[in-house]
All heavy atoms as an XYZ file, in Angstrom:
634
protein
N     140.119   -107.515    117.024
C     140.916   -106.483    117.752
C     142.292   -107.196    118.132
O     142.116   -108.154    118.961
C     140.280   -105.815    118.670
C     141.014   -104.870    119.564
S     139.931   -104.105    120.842
C     140.434   -102.365    120.644
N     143.289   -106.728    117.788
C     144.712   -107.321    118.177
C     144.639   -107.300    119.757
O     144.580   -108.280    120.403
C     145.809   -106.624    117.590
C     145.127   -105.576    116.541
C     143.674   -105.667    116.787
N     144.970   -106.140    120.247
C     144.998   -106.033    121.732
C     144.498   -104.513    121.942
O     144.503   -103.686    120.988
C     146.391   -106.063    122.199
C     146.821   -107.514    122.479
N     146.223   -108.336    123.308
C     147.609   -108.221    121.849
C     146.740   -109.511    123.271
N     147.781   -109.510    122.309
N     143.969   -104.158    123.149
C     143.618   -102.805    123.390
C     144.784   -101.871    123.159
O     145.798   -102.170    123.680
C     142.886   -102.818    124.751
N     144.594   -100.763    122.567
C     145.745    -99.842    122.458
C     146.322    -99.264    123.715
O     145.487    -99.079    124.729
C     145.129    -98.697    121.647
C     143.882    -99.227    120.926
C     143.430   -100.276    121.956
N     147.478    -99.180    123.877
C     148.170    -98.728    125.099
C     147.517    -97.411    125.676
O     147.458    -97.280    126.852
C     149.651    -98.470    124.824
C     150.447    -99.767    124.708
O     149.784   -100.895    125.070
O     151.505    -99.808    124.166
N     147.264    -96.526    124.720
C     146.623    -95.244    125.069
C     145.510    -95.275    125.762
O     145.019    -94.579    126.742
C     146.837    -94.024    123.968
C     145.932    -94.505    122.858
O     145.871    -95.653    122.545
O     145.457    -93.533    122.110
N     144.658    -96.245    125.296
C     143.275    -96.513    125.758
C     143.344    -97.074    127.167
O     142.749    -96.656    128.221
C     142.517    -97.459    124.717
C     141.211    -97.704    125.496
C     142.207    -96.499    123.514
N     144.358    -98.128    127.372
C     144.469    -98.725    128.556
C     145.099    -97.638    129.624
O     144.510    -97.658    130.771
C     145.429    -99.891    128.571
C     144.889   -101.088    127.653
C     145.941   -102.170    127.527
C     143.607   -101.658    128.383
N     145.884    -96.866    129.170
C     146.437    -95.839    130.050
C     145.425    -94.773    130.605
O     145.253    -94.393    131.755
C     147.615    -94.922    129.361
O     148.601    -95.928    129.005
C     148.151    -93.864    130.320
N     144.521    -94.332    129.548
C     143.410    -93.493    129.960
C     142.455    -94.066    130.907
O     142.030    -93.512    131.869
C     142.585    -93.003    128.566
C     143.530    -92.029    127.819
C     143.542    -90.687    128.502
O     142.794    -90.375    129.294
O     144.587    -89.933    128.197
N     142.145    -95.392    130.674
C     141.261    -96.141    131.591
C     141.956    -96.328    132.923
O     141.208    -96.024    133.865
C     141.019    -97.475    130.974
C     140.032    -97.360    129.750
S     139.725    -99.021    128.964
C     138.826    -99.870    130.289
N     143.163    -96.478    133.007
C     143.852    -96.541    134.280
C     143.764    -95.318    135.105
O     143.671    -95.348    136.351
C     145.379    -96.932    134.024
N     143.829    -94.160    134.404
C     143.617    -92.870    134.935
C     142.177    -92.544    135.452
O     141.927    -91.567    135.998
C     144.197    -91.660    134.209
C     145.587    -91.576    134.282
C     146.557    -91.988    133.251
C     146.224    -90.978    135.348
C     147.876    -91.827    133.435
C     147.629    -90.751    135.446
C     148.443    -91.191    134.586
N     141.314    -93.391    135.001
C     139.873    -93.388    135.400
C     139.088    -92.654    134.249
O     137.852    -92.362    134.477
N     139.673    -92.391    133.182
C     138.898    -91.883    131.961
C     138.239    -93.083    131.191
O     138.649    -93.628    130.370
C     139.735    -91.138    130.964
C     139.089    -90.486    129.910
O     137.750    -90.587    129.763
N     139.906    -89.977    128.900
N     136.930    -93.248    131.573
C     136.170    -94.345    130.939
C     135.542    -94.061    129.670
O     134.965    -94.756    128.942
C     134.981    -94.807    132.031
C     135.523    -95.705    133.203
C     136.294    -96.904    132.679
O     135.713    -97.606    131.775
O     137.284    -97.424    133.250
N     135.664    -92.668    129.263
C     135.002    -92.200    127.993
C     135.825    -92.846    126.764
O     135.145    -92.747    125.651
C     135.093    -90.696    127.894
O     136.403    -90.131    127.750
N     136.896    -93.389    126.931
C     137.707    -94.036    125.917
C     137.290    -95.428    125.690
O     137.705    -96.066    124.862
C     139.308    -93.962    126.125
C     139.666    -92.462    126.134
C     139.636    -94.547    127.441
N     136.494    -95.933    126.713
C     136.089    -97.425    126.633
C     134.975    -97.508    125.591
O     133.912    -96.992    125.712
C     135.643    -97.876    128.000
C     135.138    -99.341    127.932
C     134.553    -99.791    129.238
N     135.447    -99.744    130.284
C     136.027   -100.856    130.853
N     135.687   -102.018    130.289
N     136.699   -100.781    131.976
N     135.184    -98.311    124.474
C     134.152    -98.478    123.482
C     133.770   -100.048    123.662
O     134.265   -100.772    124.434
C     134.906    -98.482    122.049
O     135.884    -99.499    121.928
C     135.521    -97.026    121.844
N     132.537   -100.270    123.038
C     132.009   -101.582    123.202
C     133.075   -102.704    122.634
O     133.197   -103.751    123.270
C     130.782   -101.580    122.377
C     130.318   -100.208    122.333
C     131.660    -99.384    122.451
N     133.759   -102.298    121.691
C     134.850   -103.188    121.127
C     135.984   -103.473    122.253
O     136.423   -104.601    122.490
C     135.491   -102.511    119.876
C     136.379   -103.425    119.048
C     136.740   -102.902    117.855
N     137.556   -103.621    117.124
C     138.216   -103.441    116.102
N     138.043   -102.196    115.461
N     139.098   -104.217    115.543
N     136.367   -102.383    122.897
C     137.439   -102.576    123.968
C     136.793   -103.435    125.199
O     137.569   -104.253    125.619
C     137.939   -101.242    124.271
C     138.832   -101.215    125.644
C     138.741   -100.400    123.338
N     135.708   -103.141    125.549
C     135.009   -103.910    126.588
C     134.892   -105.295    126.253
O     135.315   -106.136    127.131
C     133.567   -103.328    126.860
O     133.725   -101.842    127.290
C     133.005   -104.193    127.957
N     134.489   -105.695    124.992
C     134.461   -107.068    124.645
C     135.793   -107.726    124.685
O     135.939   -108.902    125.047
C     133.841   -107.147    123.249
N     136.888   -106.932    124.139
C     138.183   -107.543    124.032
C     138.747   -107.731    125.515
O     139.331   -108.805    125.746
C     139.092   -106.451    123.330
C     140.529   -107.034    123.345
N     140.859   -107.945    122.486
C     141.544   -106.665    124.027
C     142.211   -108.276    122.714
N     142.641   -107.407    123.602
N     138.448   -106.832    126.366
C     139.026   -107.074    127.812
C     138.280   -108.236    128.403
O     139.007   -108.894    129.265
C     138.717   -105.723    128.611
C     139.577   -104.592    128.257
C     139.209   -103.298    129.059
C     140.974   -104.934    128.800
N     137.054   -108.553    128.029
C     136.417   -109.808    128.626
C     137.191   -111.074    128.212
O     137.271   -111.940    128.890
C     134.966   -109.908    128.069
C     134.119   -109.252    128.975
C     132.540   -109.546    128.714
N     131.965   -108.311    128.748
C     131.410   -107.770    127.665
N     131.315   -108.249    126.401
N     130.662   -106.593    127.643
N     137.753   -111.078    126.924
C     138.405   -112.188    126.488
C     139.903   -112.315    126.643
O     140.588   -113.327    126.578
C     138.194   -112.285    124.971
C     136.736   -112.464    124.642
C     136.616   -112.729    122.937
N     137.434   -111.823    122.239
C     136.959   -110.484    121.862
N     135.796   -110.091    122.221
N     137.726   -109.876    121.135
N     140.567   -111.152    126.751
C     142.039   -111.092    126.817
C     142.702   -110.892    128.209
O     142.624   -109.876    128.659
C     142.474   -109.922    125.852
S     144.230   -109.756    125.654
N     143.312   -111.921    128.557
C     143.890   -111.792    129.987
C     145.041   -110.855    129.957
O     145.344   -110.069    130.832
C     144.410   -113.279    130.294
C     145.302   -113.305    131.626
C     143.255   -114.242    130.573
N     145.839   -110.854    128.805
C     146.951   -109.915    128.660
C     146.532   -108.425    128.837
O     147.233   -107.752    129.531
C     147.778   -110.045    127.283
C     148.831   -109.206    127.146
C     149.348   -109.364    125.740
N     150.281   -108.393    125.341
C     150.728   -108.102    124.177
N     150.396   -108.901    123.152
N     151.531   -107.189    123.950
N     145.463   -107.933    128.176
C     145.138   -106.580    128.334
C     144.472   -106.351    129.729
O     144.678   -105.294    130.251
C     144.012   -106.352    127.114
S     144.910   -106.120    125.663
N     143.767   -107.285    130.217
C     143.182   -107.172    131.649
C     144.398   -107.027    132.599
O     144.345   -106.077    133.545
C     142.408   -108.287    132.021
C     140.872   -108.205    131.395
C     139.903   -109.156    132.069
N     140.447   -110.509    132.349
C     140.277   -111.441    131.487
N     139.661   -111.277    130.307
N     140.758   -112.720    131.857
N     145.308   -107.826    132.374
C     146.641   -107.715    133.370
C     147.224   -106.403    133.148
O     147.672   -105.858    134.225
C     147.415   -108.910    133.134
O     146.816   -110.187    133.183
C     148.732   -108.938    133.975
N     147.476   -105.972    131.987
C     148.026   -104.770    131.663
C     147.270   -103.616    132.354
O     147.903   -102.681    132.884
C     148.261   -104.510    130.235
C     149.051   -103.209    129.804
C     150.412   -103.167    130.227
O     151.059   -104.248    130.368
O     150.972   -102.021    130.211
N     145.993   -103.524    132.142
C     145.132   -102.544    132.762
C     145.346   -102.517    134.267
O     145.367   -101.441    134.992
C     143.735   -102.671    132.273
C     142.702   -101.691    132.964
C     143.064   -100.237    132.515
C     141.295   -102.048    132.376
N     145.243   -103.783    134.944
C     145.424   -103.762    136.438
C     146.779   -103.303    136.832
O     146.765   -102.561    137.810
C     145.166   -105.252    136.852
N     147.820   -103.578    136.085
C     149.045   -103.137    136.507
C     149.062   -101.518    136.338
O     149.740   -100.914    137.190
C     150.162   -103.738    135.446
N     148.741   -101.033    135.195
C     148.554    -99.561    135.045
C     147.865    -98.945    136.184
O     148.222    -97.871    136.768
C     148.004    -99.171    133.739
C     148.931    -99.534    132.583
C     148.196    -99.411    131.257
C     150.157    -98.551    132.425
N     146.702    -99.445    136.502
C     145.851    -98.936    137.647
C     146.668    -99.032    139.044
O     146.579    -98.077    139.778
C     144.553    -99.709    137.817
C     143.526    -99.291    136.799
C     142.280   -100.143    136.870
N     141.201    -99.534    136.007
C     140.253   -100.167    135.436
N     140.030   -101.431    135.895
N     139.469    -99.627    134.613
N     147.369   -100.094    139.176
C     148.298   -100.097    140.350
C     149.249    -98.996    140.409
O     149.591    -98.391    141.468
C     148.924   -101.473    140.528
C     148.163   -102.665    140.832
O     146.946   -102.362    141.241
O     148.430   -103.815    140.627
N     149.884    -98.781    139.308
C     150.873    -97.622    139.181
C     150.247    -96.344    139.402
O     150.731    -95.498    140.224
C     151.521    -97.633    137.745
C     152.408    -96.409    137.601
C     152.507    -98.882    137.667
N     149.080    -96.007    138.916
C     148.355    -94.781    139.047
C     148.042    -94.512    140.455
O     148.249    -93.574    141.166
C     147.141    -94.723    138.158
C     146.263    -93.581    138.596
C     147.530    -94.586    136.744
N     147.526    -95.707    141.120
C     147.273    -95.624    142.546
C     148.403    -95.422    143.455
O     148.455    -94.492    144.306
C     146.500    -96.989    143.023
C     146.002    -96.989    144.462
C     145.054    -98.191    144.733
N     145.370    -99.414    143.852
C     144.589    -99.841    142.898
N     143.615    -99.117    142.474
N     144.912   -100.860    142.111
N     149.549    -96.035    143.105
C     150.745    -95.769    143.903
C     151.267    -94.364    143.768
O     151.661    -93.773    144.798
C     151.805    -96.701    143.474
N     151.177    -93.817    142.632
C     151.646    -92.395    142.381
C     150.879    -91.429    143.091
O     151.216    -90.485    143.734
C     151.755    -92.104    140.897
C     152.028    -90.667    140.574
C     152.897    -92.941    140.333
N     149.451    -91.680    143.000
C     148.564    -90.792    143.522
C     148.600    -90.825    145.130
O     148.246    -89.726    145.787
C     147.161    -91.139    143.152
C     146.804    -90.666    141.776
C     145.407    -90.888    141.245
N     145.224    -90.415    139.963
C     144.278    -90.617    139.232
N     143.353    -91.619    139.658
N     144.055    -90.029    138.053
N     149.005    -91.839    145.779
C     149.210    -91.961    147.201
C     150.604    -91.773    147.739
O     150.864    -91.899    148.907
C     148.532    -93.253    147.631
O     149.344    -94.380    147.127
C     147.069    -93.441    147.308
N     151.435    -91.509    146.815
C     152.885    -91.403    147.324
C     153.198    -90.096    148.113
O     152.293    -89.086    147.864
C     153.842    -91.269    146.086
N     153.970    -90.160    149.105
C     154.252    -89.053    149.953
C     155.837    -88.851    149.892
O     156.519    -89.580    149.262
C     153.898    -89.326    151.283
O     154.708    -90.370    151.836
C     152.468    -89.683    151.520
N     156.266    -87.761    150.472
C     157.667    -87.316    150.327
C     158.544    -88.586    151.015
O     159.583    -88.809    150.619
C     157.882    -86.047    151.164
N     158.066    -89.238    151.974
C     158.722    -90.323    152.522
C     158.875    -91.428    151.576
O     159.825    -92.254    151.786
C     157.918    -90.822    153.864
N     158.212    -91.534    150.533
C     158.265    -92.551    149.462
C     159.319    -92.305    148.524
O     159.706    -93.131    147.785
C     157.028    -92.901    148.764
C     155.855    -93.217    149.647
O     156.161    -94.133    150.437
O     154.809    -92.694    149.512
N     159.841    -90.990    148.447
C     160.885    -90.661    147.538
C     162.308    -91.034    147.897
O     162.578    -91.225    149.061
C     160.811    -89.100    147.301
C     159.420    -88.444    146.769
C     159.673    -86.973    146.855
C     159.232    -89.074    145.336
N     163.115    -91.419    146.932
C     164.425    -91.885    147.250
C     165.154    -90.665    147.874
O     165.025    -89.448    147.574
C     164.940    -92.394    145.932
C     164.275    -91.799    144.897
C     162.821    -91.479    145.573
N     166.314    -90.975    148.650
C     167.098    -89.879    149.126
C     168.131    -89.578    148.052
O     168.451    -90.485    147.283
C     167.828    -90.423    150.265
C     167.008    -90.657    151.608
C     167.728    -91.287    152.693
C     166.257    -89.332    152.056
N     168.452    -88.348    147.996
C     169.581    -88.026    146.986
C     170.840    -88.688    147.342
O     171.241    -88.685    148.657
C     169.632    -86.305    146.956
C     169.049    -86.040    148.284
C     167.974    -87.178    148.688
N     171.686    -88.902    146.387
C     173.013    -89.389    146.739
C     173.862    -88.316    147.463
O     173.812    -87.120    147.259
C     173.680    -89.881    145.376
C     172.836    -89.045    144.402
C     171.515    -88.704    145.072
N     174.885    -88.763    148.242
C     175.637    -87.636    148.826
C     176.502    -86.799    147.893
O     176.977    -87.414    146.817
C     176.692    -88.494    149.745
C     176.709    -89.853    149.241
C     175.219    -90.082    148.532
N     176.832    -85.543    148.138
C     177.524    -84.701    147.135
C     178.912    -85.291    146.686
O     179.316    -85.081    145.636
C     177.567    -83.342    147.846
N     179.555    -86.001    147.646
C     180.890    -86.493    147.322
C     180.787    -87.606    146.180
O     181.912    -87.944    145.749
C     181.464    -87.090    148.711
C     180.800    -88.313    149.117
C     181.533    -88.786    150.413
N     180.889    -90.092    150.956
C     179.834    -90.046    151.660
N     179.076    -88.999    152.050
N     179.366    -91.188    152.034
N     179.686    -88.110    145.909
C     179.576    -89.050    144.938
C     179.651    -88.510    143.460
O     180.124    -89.189    142.561
C     178.309    -89.854    145.075
C     177.946    -91.035    144.011
C     179.007    -92.119    144.230
C     176.602    -91.490    144.186
N     179.115    -87.360    143.328
C     179.221    -86.696    141.961
C     180.604    -86.465    141.281
O     180.767    -86.804    140.104
C     178.414    -85.331    141.916
C     176.986    -85.570    142.128
C     176.340    -85.291    143.249
C     175.980    -86.358    141.312
N     175.029    -85.561    143.216
C     174.763    -86.396    141.963
C     176.206    -87.041    140.181
C     173.672    -86.969    141.539
C     175.052    -87.638    139.646
C     173.783    -87.611    140.240
N     181.624    -86.100    142.064
C     183.001    -86.077    141.550
C     183.444    -87.468    140.884
O     184.218    -87.587    140.005
C     183.887    -85.476    142.488
C     182.974    -84.824    143.568
C     181.699    -85.468    143.358
N     183.056    -88.575    141.752
C     183.473    -89.950    141.336
C     182.665    -90.218    140.034
O     183.359    -90.697    139.119
C     183.157    -90.877    142.417
C     183.293    -92.286    142.114
C     183.884    -90.537    143.777
N     181.440    -89.928    139.926
C     180.701    -90.246    138.720
C     181.351    -89.434    137.590
O     181.598    -90.039    136.482
C     179.186    -89.828    138.907
C     178.569    -90.790    139.920
C     178.385    -90.015    137.556
C     177.204    -90.470    140.303
N     181.604    -88.132    137.756
C     182.175    -87.370    136.713
C     183.516    -87.957    136.226
O     183.847    -88.071    135.059
C     182.491    -85.917    137.188
C     183.033    -85.151    135.952
C     183.267    -83.642    136.288
N     181.885    -83.111    136.109
C     181.433    -81.994    136.965
N     182.054    -81.496    137.958
N     180.246    -81.620    136.646
N     184.329    -88.452    137.161
C     185.577    -89.023    136.701
C     185.450    -90.251    135.869
O     186.257    -90.520    134.978
C     186.395    -89.366    137.962
N     184.503    -90.990    136.331
C     184.156    -92.287    135.478
C     183.763    -91.922    134.075
O     184.173    -92.428    133.194
C     183.064    -93.029    136.208
C     183.620    -93.982    137.350
C     184.374    -95.046    137.072
O     184.248    -95.608    135.936
O     185.528    -95.295    137.702
N     182.802    -90.871    133.884
C     182.307    -90.560    132.653
C     183.502    -89.920    131.874
O     183.524    -90.275    130.576
C     181.184    -89.523    132.785
C     179.975    -90.209    133.403
C     180.760    -88.901    131.446
C     178.916    -89.290    133.882
N     184.251    -89.079    132.523
C     185.437    -88.450    131.684
C     186.489    -89.511    131.384
O     187.507    -89.085    130.702
C     185.906    -87.347    132.397
C     184.895    -86.137    132.494
C     185.255    -84.938    133.352
O     186.168    -84.973    134.044
O     184.538    -83.942    133.372
N     186.570    -90.715    132.057
C     187.553    -91.587    131.728
C     188.843    -91.489    132.551
O     189.774    -92.118    132.227
N     188.872    -90.518    133.438
C     190.165    -90.327    134.239
C     190.169    -91.583    135.390
O     191.365    -91.703    135.761
C     190.208    -89.091    134.784
O     189.043    -88.931    135.841
C     190.087    -87.950    133.867
N     189.136    -92.059    135.749
C     189.241    -93.046    136.799
C     189.356    -92.531    138.236
O     189.334    -93.308    139.187
N     189.644    -91.298    138.392
C     189.751    -90.819    139.689
C     189.066    -89.386    139.763
O     189.156    -88.626    138.864
C     191.177    -90.693    140.144
C     191.978    -89.778    139.222
C     193.529    -89.892    139.602
N     194.373    -88.909    139.018
C     194.704    -88.791    137.728
N     194.386    -89.856    136.958
N     195.458    -87.872    137.283
N     188.526    -88.987    140.913
C     188.025    -87.732    141.014
C     189.007    -86.582    141.079
O     190.209    -86.927    141.401
C     187.213    -87.733    142.376
C     187.830    -89.030    143.129
C     188.466    -89.905    142.125
N     188.583    -85.440    140.680
C     189.582    -84.404    140.660
C     190.068    -84.045    142.054
O     189.465    -84.277    143.100
C     188.797    -83.069    140.152
C     187.325    -83.393    140.290
C     187.223    -85.045    140.307
N     191.275    -83.479    142.258
C     191.854    -83.274    143.437
C     191.192    -81.956    144.110
O     191.040    -80.993    143.464
C     193.353    -82.993    143.195
C     194.058    -82.565    144.580
O     193.433    -82.766    145.621
O     195.096    -82.096    144.524
N     190.652    -82.201    145.234
C     189.847    -81.029    145.968
C     190.703    -80.330    146.788
O     190.203    -79.480    147.638
C     188.620    -81.536    146.604
O     189.043    -82.561    147.582
N     192.115    -80.572    146.984
C     192.887    -80.029    147.903
C     193.199    -78.520    147.450
O     193.693    -77.831    148.329
C     193.977    -80.751    148.283
O     194.871    -80.962    147.091
N     193.137    -78.116    146.224
C     193.700    -77.114    145.909
C     192.869    -76.030    145.236
O     192.808    -75.001    145.190
């Protein structure tokens, strides 16, 4: 077995052990890379499941969007808001 398939590791990270086959179990015993990947995926799942509103980033201030639009449109300056 080259490495455990990503979808199997992802399902296992979510707690779905029904995807674990004897072949995957044997591979995980030998393969540091796959064990590390599974541990990292489990860390992500745990972090997302325990996240609260305080963990979310704050939205950028509204005055930033005209500057971004100007950059994208290539004008280099935000539109005049005086008129």
